[in-house]
Z-matrix of the N, CA and C atoms (Angstrom, degrees):
N
C 1 1.437
C 2 1.519 1 108.65
N 3 1.306 2 117.79 1 118.88
C 4 1.461 3 122.33 2 174.85
C 5 1.509 4 108.19 3 -134.77
N 6 1.311 5 116.41 4 164.11
C 7 1.449 6 120.21 5 179.62
C 8 1.509 7 109.66 6 -137.78
N 9 1.304 8 116.33 7 154.45
C 10 1.455 9 122.19 8 174.99
C 11 1.517 10 107.47 9 -102.54
N 12 1.317 11 116.53 10 113.43
C 13 1.446 12 120.94 11 -178.62
C 14 1.519 13 111.07 12 -77.50
N 15 1.338 14 117.03 13 140.73
C 16 1.462 15 119.86 14 173.14
C 17 1.524 16 110.12 15 -59.81
N 18 1.319 17 116.91 16 157.24
C 19 1.462 18 122.18 17 -176.19
C 20 1.522 19 112.25 18 -54.53
N 21 1.329 20 118.19 19 -42.82
C 22 1.467 21 120.56 20 -178.79
C 23 1.524 22 110.67 21 -61.47
N 24 1.321 23 118.07 22 -40.15
C 25 1.460 24 121.10 23 179.36
C 26 1.517 25 111.17 24 -69.89
N 27 1.342 26 117.53 25 -40.68
C 28 1.467 27 120.35 26 178.23
C 29 1.517 28 110.55 27 -60.70
N 30 1.334 29 117.15 28 -35.64
C 31 1.460 30 120.74 29 179.57
C 32 1.513 31 110.72 30 -58.71
N 33 1.336 32 117.73 31 -44.81
C 34 1.457 33 119.99 32 179.63
C 35 1.517 34 111.24 33 -63.99
N 36 1.320 35 117.49 34 -36.64
C 37 1.455 36 120.29 35 -176.67
C 38 1.516 37 113.12 36 -78.33
N 39 1.327 38 118.21 37 -11.01
C 40 1.461 39 119.71 38 173.86
C 41 1.524 40 110.40 39 -87.94
N 42 1.316 41 117.20 40 -10.73
C 43 1.450 42 122.14 41 176.75
C 44 1.531 43 108.83 42 -74.19
N 45 1.325 44 117.28 43 121.53
C 46 1.467 45 121.62 44 -175.98
C 47 1.529 46 111.92 45 -59.22
N 48 1.321 47 117.94 46 -37.26
C 49 1.462 48 120.58 47 -179.24
C 50 1.529 49 111.02 48 -66.13
N 51 1.326 50 117.62 49 -38.89
C 52 1.467 51 120.86 50 178.33
C 53 1.521 52 110.17 51 -67.50
N 54 1.339 53 117.24 52 -44.96
C 55 1.467 54 119.92 53 178.54
C 56 1.523 55 110.94 54 -60.20
N 57 1.331 56 116.92 55 -42.89
C 58 1.461 57 119.97 56 179.16
C 59 1.522 58 110.43 57 -64.23
N 60 1.317 59 116.83 58 -43.38
C 61 1.467 60 121.09 59 179.34
C 62 1.527 61 110.63 60 -56.33
N 63 1.327 62 117.18 61 -37.56
C 64 1.466 63 121.28 62 -179.50
C 65 1.528 64 113.25 63 -78.23
N 66 1.325 65 117.57 64 -4.28
C 67 1.465 66 120.35 65 174.89
C 68 1.527 67 111.91 66 -109.56
N 69 1.335 68 117.38 67 -14.46
C 70 1.467 69 120.20 68 175.66
C 71 1.531 70 108.52 69 -66.23
N 72 1.326 71 118.14 70 150.73
C 73 1.478 72 121.10 71 -173.88
C 74 1.531 73 114.94 72 -78.79
N 75 1.324 74 116.11 73 64.54
C 76 1.467 75 121.49 74 178.07
C 77 1.532 76 110.47 75 -95.67
N 78 1.308 77 114.72 76 165.05
C 79 1.455 78 122.83 77 172.13
C 80 1.522 79 107.07 78 -101.76
N 81 1.324 80 116.16 79 153.47
C 82 1.463 81 120.99 80 179.74
C 83 1.519 82 109.69 81 -129.22
N 84 1.315 83 116.10 82 167.11
C 85 1.455 84 120.10 83 169.72
C 86 1.522 85 107.41 84 -96.42
N 87 1.320 86 115.80 85 142.59
C 88 1.464 87 123.95 86 -177.64
C 89 1.517 88 106.16 87 -119.59
N 90 1.330 89 116.99 88 117.55
C 91 1.456 90 121.15 89 -176.21
C 92 1.520 91 110.81 90 -113.37
N 93 1.339 92 114.80 91 124.69
C 94 1.460 93 122.49 92 174.36
C 95 1.529 94 107.05 93 -126.77
N 96 1.327 95 115.29 94 173.52
C 97 1.461 96 119.96 95 175.28
C 98 1.519 97 109.73 96 -108.68
N 99 1.320 98 115.51 97 132.35
C 100 1.463 99 120.88 98 174.22
C 101 1.528 100 108.74 99 -71.38
N 102 1.328 101 117.77 100 164.04
C 103 1.470 102 120.26 101 178.28
C 104 1.532 103 113.79 102 -54.83
N 105 1.345 104 117.56 103 -27.12
C 106 1.467 105 119.19 104 179.21
C 107 1.530 106 112.28 105 -86.29
N 108 1.334 107 117.31 106 3.65
C 109 1.463 108 121.52 107 176.52
C 110 1.517 109 114.92 108 90.66
N 111 1.334 110 118.93 109 -4.27
C 112 1.459 111 120.62 110 179.22
C 113 1.529 112 109.84 111 -83.40
N 114 1.334 113 116.76 112 150.12
C 115 1.468 114 118.88 113 -178.33
C 116 1.524 115 112.45 114 -75.25
N 117 1.312 116 114.92 115 144.25
C 118 1.462 117 123.17 116 172.70
C 119 1.520 118 105.44 117 -118.62
N 120 1.323 119 117.34 118 119.64
C 121 1.466 120 122.75 119 -177.18
C 122 1.513 121 107.88 120 -120.72
N 123 1.332 122 115.78 121 129.95
C 124 1.455 123 120.20 122 -178.71
C 125 1.530 124 109.36 123 -142.93
N 126 1.324 125 118.53 124 148.19
C 127 1.466 126 119.89 125 175.80
C 128 1.523 127 109.97 126 -75.39
N 129 1.332 128 116.10 127 141.00
C 130 1.464 129 121.84 128 177.87
C 131 1.521 130 109.64 129 -143.57
N 132 1.306 131 113.64 130 162.38
C 133 1.459 132 121.80 131 164.41
C 134 1.522 133 105.14 132 -104.43
N 135 1.320 134 117.15 133 145.44
C 136 1.462 135 120.44 134 -175.99
C 137 1.520 136 109.42 135 -150.02
N 138 1.318 137 114.93 136 169.80
C 139 1.461 138 120.08 137 172.06
C 140 1.518 139 107.95 138 -126.94
N 141 1.328 140 114.96 139 156.05
C 142 1.454 141 120.12 140 177.31
C 143 1.515 142 108.57 141 -129.23
N 144 1.318 143 115.62 142 123.71
C 145 1.457 144 123.95 143 178.50
C 146 1.531 145 106.63 144 -99.92
N 147 1.321 146 116.46 145 98.40
C 148 1.463 147 121.45 146 -176.07
C 149 1.523 148 111.57 147 -58.66
N 150 1.325 149 117.08 148 -43.59
C 151 1.468 150 120.73 149 -177.04
C 152 1.523 151 112.18 150 -62.36
N 153 1.336 152 117.19 151 -40.37
C 154 1.460 153 121.13 152 -178.70
C 155 1.526 154 112.68 153 -89.45
N 156 1.339 155 117.36 154 -13.07
C 157 1.455 156 120.71 155 -176.32
C 158 1.520 157 112.85 156 68.84
N 159 1.349 158 116.08 157 29.12
C 160 1.467 159 121.16 158 -176.54
C 161 1.521 160 112.28 159 -117.00
N 162 1.321 161 115.66 160 131.72
C 163 1.458 162 121.48 161 167.01
C 164 1.524 163 105.81 162 -101.72
N 165 1.328 164 116.09 163 145.56
C 166 1.462 165 120.68 164 -177.81
C 167 1.522 166 110.32 165 -131.60
N 168 1.335 167 115.12 166 136.25
C 169 1.459 168 122.62 167 177.09
C 170 1.523 169 106.82 168 -130.00
N 171 1.324 170 116.99 169 124.15
C 172 1.467 171 119.69 170 174.36
C 173 1.522 172 108.12 171 -91.54
N 174 1.328 173 115.47 172 145.25
C 175 1.464 174 120.71 173 -178.42
C 176 1.525 175 109.12 174 -164.48
N 177 1.302 176 116.87 175 179.42
C 178 1.457 177 122.13 176 174.01
C 179 1.523 178 109.32 177 -82.32
N 180 1.301 179 117.26 178 146.01
C 181 1.468 180 121.28 179 178.16
C 182 1.524 181 110.93 180 -59.82
N 183 1.330 182 117.15 181 -31.95
C 184 1.454 183 120.95 182 -178.40
C 185 1.518 184 115.04 183 -85.98
N 186 1.339 185 117.73 184 -2.09
C 187 1.463 186 120.40 185 -179.90
C 188 1.527 187 109.96 186 -65.89
N 189 1.309 188 116.96 187 146.01
C 190 1.465 189 121.82 188 -178.94
C 191 1.523 190 111.42 189 -53.70
N 192 1.331 191 118.40 190 -42.43
C 193 1.467 192 120.22 191 -178.29
C 194 1.527 193 111.04 192 -61.78
N 195 1.334 194 117.77 193 -41.73
C 196 1.467 195 120.90 194 179.02
C 197 1.525 196 110.45 195 -67.80
N 198 1.318 197 116.82 196 -40.35
C 199 1.467 198 119.72 197 178.40
C 200 1.529 199 111.31 198 -65.60
N 201 1.339 200 117.00 199 -37.97
C 202 1.468 201 120.00 200 177.87
C 203 1.523 202 111.19 201 -64.14
N 204 1.328 203 116.63 202 -43.34
C 205 1.468 204 119.60 203 178.68
C 206 1.523 205 109.93 204 -63.18
N 207 1.324 206 116.91 205 -47.83
C 208 1.466 207 120.56 206 -179.55
C 209 1.527 208 111.68 207 -59.89
N 210 1.327 209 116.72 208 -40.17
C 211 1.466 210 120.62 209 -179.48
C 212 1.523 211 111.87 210 -68.21
N 213 1.331 212 116.63 211 -25.85
C 214 1.467 213 120.77 212 -179.17
C 215 1.511 214 113.36 213 -76.86
N 216 1.335 215 116.69 214 -12.13
C 217 1.465 216 120.36 215 179.91
C 218 1.513 217 111.78 216 62.63
N 219 1.342 218 116.90 217 -153.92
C 220 1.466 219 119.90 218 -175.59
C 221 1.528 220 113.61 219 -68.61
N 222 1.320 221 118.19 220 -9.21
C 223 1.465 222 120.98 221 179.61
C 224 1.524 223 112.12 222 -103.45
N 225 1.328 224 117.89 223 17.29
C 226 1.465 225 121.52 224 -178.01
C 227 1.527 226 110.08 225 -72.05
N 228 1.326 227 116.23 226 107.72
C 229 1.467 228 120.85 227 178.10
C 230 1.522 229 108.74 228 -98.76
N 231 1.317 230 115.46 229 142.60
C 232 1.454 231 121.24 230 177.19
C 233 1.517 232 109.04 231 -134.34
N 234 1.326 233 114.83 232 168.82
C 235 1.460 234 121.72 233 173.48
C 236 1.524 235 107.79 234 -136.06
N 237 1.317 236 115.17 235 134.85
C 238 1.465 237 123.15 236 172.32
C 239 1.519 238 106.09 237 -113.41
N 240 1.326 239 117.78 238 130.07
C 241 1.461 240 119.96 239 178.16
C 242 1.514 241 109.25 240 -128.60
N 243 1.321 242 115.02 241 116.25
C 244 1.463 243 121.64 242 177.62
C 245 1.523 244 107.57 243 -103.42
N 246 1.327 245 116.51 244 127.53
C 247 1.464 246 120.46 245 -178.96
C 248 1.519 247 109.67 246 -133.18
N 249 1.320 248 114.52 247 147.93
C 250 1.454 249 122.00 248 173.94
C 251 1.522 250 105.66 249 -148.70
N 252 1.328 251 115.98 250 103.08
C 253 1.460 252 119.25 251 -173.91
C 254 1.517 253 109.44 252 64.05
N 255 1.337 254 116.20 253 -129.28
C 256 1.459 255 120.32 254 179.49
C 257 1.525 256 112.89 255 -87.81
N 258 1.314 257 118.03 256 -3.70
C 259 1.466 258 122.29 257 179.79
C 260 1.513 259 108.35 258 -89.02
N 261 1.338 260 118.42 259 131.20
C 262 1.456 261 120.89 260 178.25
C 263 1.522 262 110.40 261 -152.83
N 264 1.320 263 114.66 262 153.77
C 265 1.463 264 122.75 263 173.82
C 266 1.520 265 106.98 264 -140.31
N 267 1.326 266 116.42 265 130.81
C 268 1.459 267 121.65 266 174.20
C 269 1.515 268 108.49 267 -112.61
N 270 1.331 269 116.29 268 130.27
C 271 1.465 270 123.31 269 175.88
C 272 1.520 271 107.01 270 -110.89
N 273 1.334 272 117.32 271 127.65
C 274 1.455 273 121.81 272 178.91
C 275 1.515 274 109.47 273 -122.34
N 276 1.331 275 116.66 274 151.95
C 277 1.452 276 119.78 275 175.84
C 278 1.512 277 113.04 276 170.80
N 279 1.325 278 113.97 277 -177.22
C 280 1.462 279 121.86 278 177.47
C 281 1.523 280 109.49 279 -82.58
N 282 1.328 281 115.68 280 139.01
C 283 1.467 282 120.42 281 -175.31
C 284 1.522 283 111.41 282 -121.15
N 285 1.325 284 114.76 283 149.42
C 286 1.455 285 122.44 284 173.01
C 287 1.526 286 108.05 285 -135.59
N 288 1.327 287 115.66 286 157.78
C 289 1.466 288 122.13 287 177.33
C 290 1.523 289 107.46 288 -113.60
N 291 1.333 290 116.16 289 134.07
C 292 1.463 291 119.63 290 177.82
C 293 1.522 292 110.70 291 -142.15
N 294 1.345 293 114.77 292 151.07
C 295 1.457 294 120.54 293 172.00
C 296 1.528 295 110.08 294 -114.67
N 297 1.330 296 116.43 295 17.53
C 298 1.466 297 121.68 296 177.98
C 299 1.533 298 109.43 297 -56.03
N 300 1.347 299 117.91 298 124.26
C 301 1.467 300 120.68 299 -175.37
C 302 1.536 301 113.98 300 -57.89
N 303 1.311 302 118.56 301 -38.75
C 304 1.468 303 120.52 302 -179.87
C 305 1.527 304 110.89 303 -66.95
N 306 1.321 305 116.62 304 -41.89
C 307 1.466 306 119.88 305 179.43
C 308 1.526 307 111.14 306 -68.90
N 309 1.341 308 116.21 307 -38.95
C 310 1.463 309 119.91 308 176.02
C 311 1.525 310 110.92 309 -61.70
N 312 1.324 311 116.96 310 -44.82
C 313 1.462 312 120.89 311 -179.99
C 314 1.526 313 111.29 312 -60.31
N 315 1.329 314 116.50 313 -42.27
C 316 1.469 315 120.24 314 178.58
C 317 1.530 316 110.33 315 -64.28
N 318 1.325 317 116.96 316 -43.14
C 319 1.466 318 121.01 317 179.69
C 320 1.530 319 111.12 318 -62.85
N 321 1.331 320 116.55 319 -43.64
C 322 1.466 321 121.00 320 179.96
C 323 1.526 322 110.47 321 -65.40
N 324 1.337 323 117.51 322 -42.54
C 325 1.474 324 120.88 323 179.33
C 326 1.530 325 110.80 324 -61.95
N 327 1.324 326 117.10 325 -46.26
C 328 1.462 327 120.88 326 -178.47
C 329 1.542 328 110.63 327 -66.41
N 330 1.334 329 116.95 328 -40.00
C 331 1.460 330 121.48 329 177.09
C 332 1.528 331 109.56 330 -60.56
N 333 1.323 332 116.58 331 -48.06
C 334 1.464 333 121.58 332 -178.95
C 335 1.524 334 110.74 333 -60.90
N 336 1.326 335 117.79 334 -40.44
C 337 1.466 336 121.46 335 176.91
C 338 1.532 337 110.88 336 -62.32
N 339 1.331 338 116.52 337 -43.84
C 340 1.467 339 119.82 338 -176.00
C 341 1.522 340 112.34 339 -72.75
N 342 1.330 341 117.14 340 -45.56
C 343 1.464 342 120.84 341 -172.16
C 344 1.530 343 113.88 342 -101.04
N 345 1.324 344 117.37 343 -0.74
C 346 1.463 345 123.79 344 176.72
C 347 1.523 346 113.00 345 61.58
N 348 1.324 347 115.93 346 24.83
C 349 1.470 348 122.78 347 176.09
C 350 1.520 349 107.00 348 -160.14
N 351 1.312 350 116.12 349 147.13
C 352 1.470 351 119.51 350 178.79
C 353 1.528 352 109.75 351 -70.04
N 354 1.320 353 116.62 352 150.38
C 355 1.471 354 119.21 353 176.43
C 356 1.520 355 109.75 354 -72.79
N 357 1.329 356 117.14 355 165.09
C 358 1.466 357 119.18 356 173.09
C 359 1.532 358 109.08 357 -54.83
N 360 1.328 359 117.16 358 149.69
C 361 1.469 360 121.46 359 -175.86
C 362 1.524 361 111.21 360 -126.75
N 363 1.337 362 117.63 361 66.57
C 364 1.466 363 118.81 362 177.02
C 365 1.525 364 110.05 363 -67.06
N 366 1.317 365 118.37 364 161.62
C 367 1.469 366 120.36 365 -178.64
C 368 1.532 367 113.34 366 -64.01
N 369 1.328 368 117.88 367 -23.97
C 370 1.464 369 120.45 368 -179.36
C 371 1.535 370 112.12 369 -103.97
N 372 1.348 371 116.37 370 35.75
C 373 1.467 372 121.59 371 -178.29
C 374 1.529 373 111.20 372 -61.35
N 375 1.323 374 115.13 373 133.29
C 376 1.462 375 122.74 374 174.97
C 377 1.524 376 107.68 375 -134.16
N 378 1.324 377 115.46 376 167.65
C 379 1.457 378 120.00 377 173.35
C 380 1.527 379 108.12 378 -122.25
N 381 1.316 380 114.54 379 133.55
C 382 1.460 381 120.84 380 171.14
C 383 1.518 382 105.86 381 -95.01
N 384 1.331 383 115.41 382 121.38
C 385 1.465 384 120.98 383 178.36
C 386 1.520 385 108.14 384 -106.80
N 387 1.324 386 115.44 385 129.66
C 388 1.452 387 121.42 386 -178.74
C 389 1.524 388 108.54 387 -114.30
N 390 1.328 389 116.31 388 117.54
C 391 1.469 390 121.55 389 175.36
C 392 1.530 391 106.44 390 -80.99
N 393 1.314 392 116.40 391 97.07
C 394 1.460 393 121.70 392 -172.99
C 395 1.523 394 110.07 393 -69.04
N 396 1.337 395 115.14 394 125.79
C 397 1.464 396 119.61 395 177.58
C 398 1.525 397 112.37 396 -123.63
N 399 1.335 398 116.59 397 0.44
C 400 1.463 399 119.82 398 176.14
C 401 1.518 400 108.44 399 -149.74
N 402 1.330 401 115.72 400 135.78
C 403 1.457 402 122.77 401 176.36
C 404 1.523 403 106.94 402 -125.54
N 405 1.321 404 115.56 403 126.31
C 406 1.459 405 121.03 404 177.83
C 407 1.518 406 107.91 405 -118.67
N 408 1.328 407 116.66 406 137.53
C 409 1.455 408 121.45 407 177.21
C 410 1.514 409 108.38 408 -167.16
N 411 1.307 410 115.85 409 166.75
C 412 1.452 411 119.80 410 172.07
C 413 1.518 412 108.10 411 -81.25
N 414 1.323 413 117.52 412 132.32
C 415 1.471 414 117.31 413 171.43
C 416 1.524 415 108.52 414 -61.55
N 417 1.309 416 115.93 415 145.63
C 418 1.462 417 119.92 416 -178.60
C 419 1.517 418 110.66 417 -54.14
N 420 1.316 419 114.99 418 134.65
C 421 1.449 420 120.51 419 174.57
C 422 1.519 421 114.44 420 87.37
N 423 1.335 422 118.36 421 -6.16
C 424 1.460 423 119.90 422 179.61
C 425 1.521 424 109.38 423 -104.61
N 426 1.322 425 118.75 424 122.39
C 427 1.452 426 120.40 425 -175.94
C 428 1.514 427 115.66 426 -85.16
N 429 1.324 428 119.03 427 -7.48
C 430 1.454 429 120.50 428 -172.22
C 431 1.512 430 112.95 429 -99.14
N 432 1.337 431 117.30 430 134.92
C 433 1.460 432 121.40 431 176.57
C 434 1.509 433 110.84 432 -64.46
N 435 1.312 434 119.18 433 -22.22
C 436 1.459 435 122.13 434 179.26
C 437 1.524 436 111.54 435 -66.05
N 438 1.334 437 116.78 436 -15.26
C 439 1.460 438 119.52 437 -177.44
C 440 1.522 439 113.32 438 -91.17
N 441 1.324 440 118.39 439 1.40
C 442 1.462 441 120.53 440 -177.26
C 443 1.535 442 110.71 441 -69.80
N 444 1.314 443 115.12 442 159.47
C 445 1.476 444 120.61 443 179.26
C 446 1.513 445 108.78 444 -86.98
N 447 1.294 446 117.02 445 137.04
C 448 1.469 447 120.85 446 175.70
C 449 1.491 448 109.39 447 -136.85
């Protein structure tokens, strides 16, 4: 699963400060839609593979976020928002859930590299892969949310 980012989003990801921010060990909010259409927001740790355009979140297959993504089918859109003070980056895209051993291994390795510890390993571990197609953030040096790319 790969995605082609729009030019505005690619611009943010070529910024060294944004790339570094996405590798620092922060927590993010993960937003999905419940079957009734209401938002479900939960804190997660994630990784972002700039080259592949993929964000990855490991979780239990039975977790609400995984069930929401699975219920959304191929049109399941999610948003991840990592914030630290006034600095923030939101990654949006289509998500899928998989228990493929190779994809799980890659997700666990990248998580361990980013957070310096392995993620929890429940027996029903899955990875949610998000094909990022939009990146929102404040351009460096601009304090106003009105200046973000959309």
